[in-house]
C-alpha positions, 0 to 999 in steps of 0.5 A: 430659239421657239416655243415647241408648243406641246400637247403630249408626253410620248417617253414611257420613263420620262412624262410631263403635265399641262401648264394651264390645268390638272382638270381631267374634263380639259381632255388634256390628261391621260389616266396617270395625269400626264399628256397623252402618249398619243397625238391622236387620243389628244386630238380626241379628247382635248376641249378647244378652250382647254387648248387655247389656254395651254398655248397661252400659258406655254407663251407665258412661261417661256416669256417670263424665263426671258425667252425672245421667242421666235417663233411656235411650233408643235410637238409631234405635230399634234396641235397642228390638226385642222381641229386645233389649227386656228386657236395655235395661229390665233396664239401666235398672232396676238404675240405677233410671231410666225408659227409653223404651218405647212403650205397645202393644196388639197393633193398635199393635203390628200398625201398627209392623210385628209379626207376629201373634204378636209382636204378642200378645206385645208387647201382653203384655209392655206390661201386665205392664210396666204392672202393675209400674209401668214410665212408658210412652209414648201416642204418639210424633211425629218432626220430618221431615226432608225439607225446612227450609221452614216448620218453625214451622208443622209443629211448631205443626200436630204440636202440635195434633194430639196426642193425650191422653196421655204423648207423646214429641216427638223432634228433632234441632236442631243449630248449623250448623257445618262439622262438621255440613254435612259430615256430614248431608245434612239438616243445614238441617232440623237447623238450622232446628228448632234456630231453630225450637224455641229461638225465642220464637213456639214457646213462645208457641204451646205455652204458649197451646194448653195442653199441659204440657211434662215432662221426664225429671227429673222421671218419674225422681224419681216412679220413684225414689220409688215404690221396688222395683215402681213 
């Protein structure tokens, strides 16, 4: 189980707040005292030191709960903004955890919406991380949440289309409960993904496709066995 570093609270009727502070000057809180709804609002307002303190608080909360963390990633990619990548990766390194980070050259950064100068900096930073032995993800796919129909075929096609390399395959599986239906307008997609990805049909397809499924634990263990510098 990994730490899904969280700095936004996007739902209308189900909100959450920082662990580390209630101080509005941190920039982490909206007018109602919760995390901001949107990534852009957090990225425009959050103080760098406050972000680092909150990352530490979230790691500590998970560890104190007895969770053997395997990795870190970011809810809604919010903390993966170039502005906060350094504290995010520093926190991961402090606990010898691999952190989700996408390998980007200038072209890939431009596709993600980076301006020219920022794209150059992202490419330089990526090369530096690779030299340090930080595991980097080559490709990301997110199961869409627009329609609950044909989830099995959607997943199969997504697996067929995966390029060579290390891919991060994201989905939002959930059991059907009254709470889920009250919180998430797209609950049907989440339930359908739970049923699809726990079913034998997709498991058999993946086995036959030759795709090698790997979790974060062996990556974490490799990072730790490599010692300082990767």
